[in-house]
C-alpha positions as CSV (number, residue, x, y, z in Angstrom):
1,M,-23.6,3.7,2.2
2,L,-27.0,5.7,2.9
3,L,-29.4,6.1,0.4
4,D,-32.2,8.7,0.3
5,T,-34.4,5.7,-1.2
6,A,-37.2,7.9,-2.7
7,S,-35.1,10.6,-4.0
8,L,-33.5,7.7,-6.2
9,Y,-36.7,5.8,-7.3
10,F,-38.4,8.9,-7.8
11,R,-35.0,10.2,-10.5
12,A,-35.7,6.4,-11.7
13,Y,-39.7,6.2,-12.6
14,Y,-38.7,9.5,-14.7
15,G,-35.3,8.0,-16.0
16,V,-36.2,4.8,-17.3
17,P,-39.3,4.8,-19.7
18,D,-42.4,3.3,-18.2
19,S,-42.6,0.9,-21.2
20,V,-40.6,-1.1,-19.1
21,R,-43.2,-3.0,-17.7
22,A,-43.6,-6.7,-16.1
23,P,-45.4,-9.6,-17.3
24,D,-48.8,-8.9,-16.8
25,G,-48.1,-5.3,-18.1
26,T,-47.8,-3.1,-15.1
27,P,-44.6,-0.6,-15.2
28,V,-42.0,-1.1,-13.4
29,N,-39.7,1.7,-14.7
30,A,-38.9,3.0,-10.9
31,V,-38.1,-0.9,-9.7
32,R,-35.8,-2.2,-12.1
33,G,-34.0,1.6,-12.8
34,L,-33.6,1.4,-8.5
35,L,-32.2,-1.9,-8.5
36,D,-29.7,-0.5,-11.6
37,F,-29.0,2.7,-9.3
38,I,-28.2,0.1,-6.1
39,A,-25.5,-1.9,-8.6
40,R,-23.9,0.6,-9.8
41,L,-23.5,2.3,-6.6
42,V,-21.7,-0.9,-5.3
43,A,-19.7,-1.8,-8.1
44,D,-18.4,1.8,-8.1
45,H,-17.8,2.1,-4.1
46,S,-18.4,-1.2,-2.3
47,P,-19.7,0.0,0.7
48,D,-19.6,-2.3,3.7
49,D,-22.6,-1.0,5.0
50,L,-26.0,-0.2,2.7
51,V,-29.2,1.9,4.4
52,A,-32.6,2.6,2.1
53,C,-33.4,5.6,4.6
54,L,-37.1,5.9,4.1
55,D,-39.6,8.8,4.7
56,A,-41.7,7.9,7.9
57,D,-43.5,10.5,7.1
58,W,-42.8,12.6,4.6
59,R,-44.1,15.5,5.8
60,P,-44.1,15.8,9.1
61,A,-46.4,18.2,11.4
62,W,-43.9,19.5,14.0
63,R,-42.0,21.0,10.9
64,V,-45.4,22.6,9.5
65,A,-46.5,23.7,12.5
66,L,-43.2,25.5,12.5
67,I,-43.9,26.5,8.9
68,P,-47.0,26.2,7.6
69,S,-45.9,26.7,3.9
70,Y,-43.6,23.2,3.8
71,K,-44.4,20.8,0.8
72,A,-47.7,22.6,1.2
73,H,-47.8,22.9,-2.6
74,R,-46.9,18.9,-2.9
75,V,-50.7,18.0,-1.1
76,V,-52.7,16.3,-3.0
77,E,-55.6,18.0,-3.0
78,E,-59.4,16.9,-1.8
79,V,-58.1,14.5,0.7
80,P,-59.8,14.2,4.2
81,A,-59.0,17.0,6.9
82,G,-55.8,16.7,8.6
83,S,-54.3,14.5,6.4
84,D,-51.5,15.1,4.1
85,V,-51.0,13.2,0.8
86,E,-48.3,13.1,-0.8
87,E,-48.9,13.8,-5.3
88,V,-47.4,11.1,-6.4
89,P,-47.8,9.4,-10.3
90,D,-50.5,7.2,-10.3
91,T,-47.4,4.4,-12.0
92,L,-45.0,5.1,-9.6
93,S,-47.4,4.8,-5.7
94,P,-47.9,1.0,-6.5
95,Q,-44.1,-0.1,-7.2
96,V,-43.5,1.3,-4.1
97,P,-44.3,-2.0,-2.2
98,V,-42.4,-3.7,-4.7
99,I,-39.4,-2.2,-4.2
100,D,-39.6,-2.6,-0.5
101,A,-40.3,-6.4,-0.7
102,V,-37.3,-6.7,-3.3
103,L,-34.9,-4.9,-0.4
104,D,-36.0,-7.3,2.2
105,A,-35.7,-10.5,-0.1
106,L,-32.1,-9.0,-1.1
107,G,-31.4,-8.5,2.8
108,I,-30.5,-4.7,1.8
109,A,-31.7,-2.8,5.4
110,R,-34.6,-0.9,5.4
111,A,-34.8,2.4,7.9
112,G,-37.5,4.5,8.6
113,V,-38.2,6.5,12.2
114,P,-42.2,7.9,12.7
115,D,-42.8,11.5,12.5
116,Y,-39.1,12.2,10.4
117,E,-38.2,12.0,6.9
118,A,-35.1,10.1,5.3
119,D,-33.2,12.8,5.8
120,D,-33.4,12.9,9.5
121,V,-32.5,9.3,9.4
122,I,-29.9,10.3,7.2
123,G,-28.7,12.3,9.3
124,T,-28.8,10.1,12.2
125,F,-26.7,7.3,10.9
126,A,-24.1,9.9,9.6
127,T,-23.7,10.8,12.8
128,R,-23.1,7.8,14.7
129,A,-21.4,6.1,11.9
130,G,-17.7,5.1,12.9
131,G,-15.9,5.5,9.7
132,P,-16.6,7.7,6.3
133,V,-20.2,7.6,5.0
134,D,-21.3,8.4,1.4
135,I,-24.8,10.0,1.6
136,V,-26.8,9.0,-2.1
137,T,-29.3,11.7,-2.7
138,G,-30.4,14.7,-4.9
139,D,-31.6,16.9,-2.6
140,R,-29.3,19.5,-2.1
141,D,-30.2,19.6,1.5
142,L,-28.3,17.1,2.8
143,F,-25.4,18.8,2.2
144,Q,-25.5,20.2,5.2
145,L,-24.0,16.8,6.1
146,V,-20.9,16.9,4.8
147,D,-18.0,16.7,7.2
148,D,-14.4,16.5,5.7
149,A,-12.8,15.7,8.7
150,R,-15.5,13.0,9.5
151,G,-15.3,11.6,6.1
152,V,-19.0,11.9,5.3
153,R,-19.7,13.5,2.4
154,V,-22.8,13.3,-0.3
155,L,-22.9,11.6,-4.1
156,Y,-25.3,13.2,-5.8
157,P,-26.7,12.0,-9.4
158,V,-26.3,14.6,-11.8
159,K,-27.4,11.9,-15.0
160,G,-28.6,9.4,-13.4
161,M,-25.8,7.1,-11.5
162,G,-23.3,7.2,-14.2
163,T,-22.5,10.8,-13.7
164,L,-22.4,11.6,-9.5
165,Q,-20.6,15.3,-8.2
166,V,-19.3,13.7,-5.4
167,T,-19.5,16.6,-2.8
168,D,-16.9,17.2,0.3
169,D,-16.3,20.8,1.5
170,A,-14.1,22.1,-0.5
171,L,-16.6,22.1,-3.5
172,L,-19.3,23.4,-1.5
173,Q,-17.0,26.1,-0.9
174,A,-16.2,27.0,-4.2
175,K,-20.0,25.7,-6.0
176,Y,-21.9,27.8,-2.7
177,G,-19.2,29.9,-0.5
178,V,-19.6,27.9,2.4
179,T,-18.5,24.5,4.1
180,G,-21.3,22.0,4.9
181,A,-21.2,23.5,8.4
182,R,-22.8,26.6,7.4
183,Y,-24.7,25.3,4.8
184,A,-28.2,25.3,6.8
185,D,-27.7,28.6,7.3
186,M,-27.1,29.2,3.5
187,A,-30.5,27.0,2.9
188,V,-32.3,29.4,5.9
189,L,-31.6,32.8,4.3
190,R,-32.2,32.0,0.4
191,G,-35.3,29.6,1.1
192,D,-36.1,26.8,-1.1
193,P,-39.2,27.2,-3.5
194,S,-39.1,23.6,-3.7
195,D,-39.7,23.1,0.3
196,G,-42.1,25.7,0.5
197,L,-39.6,28.0,2.3
198,P,-39.7,31.4,1.6
199,G,-36.2,32.2,2.8
200,V,-35.7,36.1,3.5
201,P,-37.3,38.3,0.4
202,G,-34.1,39.8,-1.4
203,I,-31.5,37.3,-0.2
204,G,-30.0,35.1,-2.8
205,E,-27.3,32.5,-2.2
206,K,-24.7,34.7,-3.4
207,T,-25.5,37.3,-0.3
208,A,-26.2,34.8,2.1
209,A,-23.1,33.3,1.9
210,R,-21.3,36.8,1.8
211,F,-23.2,37.3,5.2
212,I,-22.0,33.5,6.3
213,A,-18.5,34.6,5.8
214,E,-18.5,38.2,7.8
215,Y,-20.8,37.5,10.8
216,G,-20.2,33.9,10.9
217,D,-23.9,32.3,10.9
218,L,-27.6,32.8,11.3
219,A,-27.1,34.1,15.2
220,G,-24.3,36.0,13.9
221,I,-26.6,37.6,10.8
222,E,-29.3,38.7,13.3
223,A,-27.0,40.0,15.8
224,A,-25.5,42.4,12.7
225,A,-29.3,43.4,11.3
226,R,-30.1,44.6,15.1
227,D,-26.9,47.0,15.4
228,V,-27.4,50.0,13.5
229,G,-23.6,50.0,13.9
230,S,-23.2,46.9,11.2
231,R,-22.1,47.2,7.9
232,L,-25.7,45.9,6.6
233,T,-26.9,48.3,4.2
234,L,-30.4,50.0,5.8
235,T,-32.5,47.6,3.5
236,Q,-30.5,44.3,4.9
237,R,-31.0,45.4,8.0
238,K,-34.7,45.9,7.4
239,R,-34.9,42.6,5.6
240,L,-33.6,40.8,8.0
241,T,-35.3,42.3,10.8
242,D,-38.6,42.0,9.1
243,A,-38.0,38.4,8.7
244,A,-37.5,37.9,12.4
245,D,-40.3,35.3,13.0
246,Y,-39.6,33.0,9.9
247,L,-35.7,33.0,11.3
248,A,-36.4,31.8,14.4
249,A,-39.1,29.4,12.9
250,A,-36.6,27.9,9.4
251,P,-33.5,26.8,11.2
252,E,-35.7,23.8,12.9
253,V,-37.3,22.8,9.8
254,V,-34.2,23.0,7.8
255,R,-31.6,21.5,10.2
256,V,-32.2,17.6,9.9
257,A,-31.7,15.7,12.9
258,R,-29.1,13.5,14.3
259,D,-30.2,11.6,17.4
260,L,-33.0,9.6,16.6
261,P,-34.0,6.6,18.1
262,L,-32.6,4.4,15.1
263,P,-34.6,0.9,14.2
264,A,-32.3,-2.4,15.2
265,V,-31.2,-3.4,11.6
266,D,-28.3,-5.2,10.1
267,V,-26.7,-2.5,7.8
268,T,-23.8,-4.9,6.9
269,L,-24.6,-4.7,2.6
270,P,-25.1,-8.3,1.9
271,R,-23.0,-10.7,-0.4
272,S,-25.8,-13.2,-1.2
273,P,-30.0,-13.3,-1.2
274,A,-31.5,-13.2,2.2
275,D,-34.7,-14.9,0.6
276,P,-33.6,-16.7,-2.6
277,A,-37.1,-18.1,-3.0
278,E,-38.9,-14.6,-2.0
279,L,-36.5,-13.0,-4.5
280,E,-36.5,-15.6,-7.6
281,R,-40.9,-15.3,-7.0
282,L,-40.3,-11.9,-7.3
283,A,-38.3,-11.2,-10.1
284,T,-41.0,-13.8,-12.1
285,R,-43.8,-11.9,-10.8
286,W,-42.3,-8.8,-11.7
287,G,-39.9,-9.3,-14.3
288,L,-36.9,-8.0,-12.7
289,G,-34.6,-10.9,-13.9
290,S,-32.0,-8.7,-16.0
291,A,-31.6,-5.9,-13.1
292,L,-31.5,-8.4,-10.4
293,G,-29.0,-10.2,-11.7
294,R,-27.2,-6.9,-12.7
295,L,-27.1,-6.0,-8.7
296,L,-26.7,-9.9,-7.4
297,T,-23.6,-9.9,-9.8
298,A,-22.4,-6.5,-8.6
299,L,-23.0,-8.3,-4.3
300,Q,-21.1,-10.9,-4.9
301,R,-18.0,-9.2,-6.0
302,T,-17.9,-6.4,-3.5
303,G,-18.0,-9.6,-1.6
304,A,-15.3,-11.0,-2.9
């Protein structure tokens, strides 16, 4: 099981009231919400291995060099030149180090790679896995990793962790008209305003899926755009040829990396805390007793 950690703690932050606080009044809603998410996932799915995947760089320079608008709208204004600081709620930022410390004390693996996003870490773990993989994320970009033949699926939260969309190739085909293998091509054509990806003007999700069904992939679609005898209309061909520079750069931005040098971490799901004394200290300091108790119970039952 691979967790898109930031996606989940953002979801926890907005889903759990900020009245959930530590004894000193500091909000810990994201911390406790994430612990409850993990407890539910462990209880419901009993994974053998679990990795909390991290954004070592939430907006890698190499992706920005290809598409300058990539996540540009999320950058905090008035920061030193050359610095990309993600806009994060004031009461969430201080909770992230607490999350890291609690996961370490529990013995739950954390993994990030310099210059890459959590998506890329997830892509590499999923590609190297020797068995079925569940990816837990609220980010549709990771649908591109779905692969029924290899047992890779995405658990996409619809409402908290209680309602998860189990995303496999059949669901993607029914909902979007493409399988996981072609989802990234569709995303390139459609674009994604939440990531600052413009897409090809005038080509939405349904049109992109139809083009992929007819021409196979982006290369086939671009070839059809250059072919005056293709079934594309003149307007469609013009839209695609006008977007040639974007189509040359966007695939590398949209597709997750699958070949990163991963850190050496023990991904085995722990059955008991790695550092009980530190976990007790953190529980007392941040008022995490009940949430940690639920997670520890889930870990123990999974190992029984």
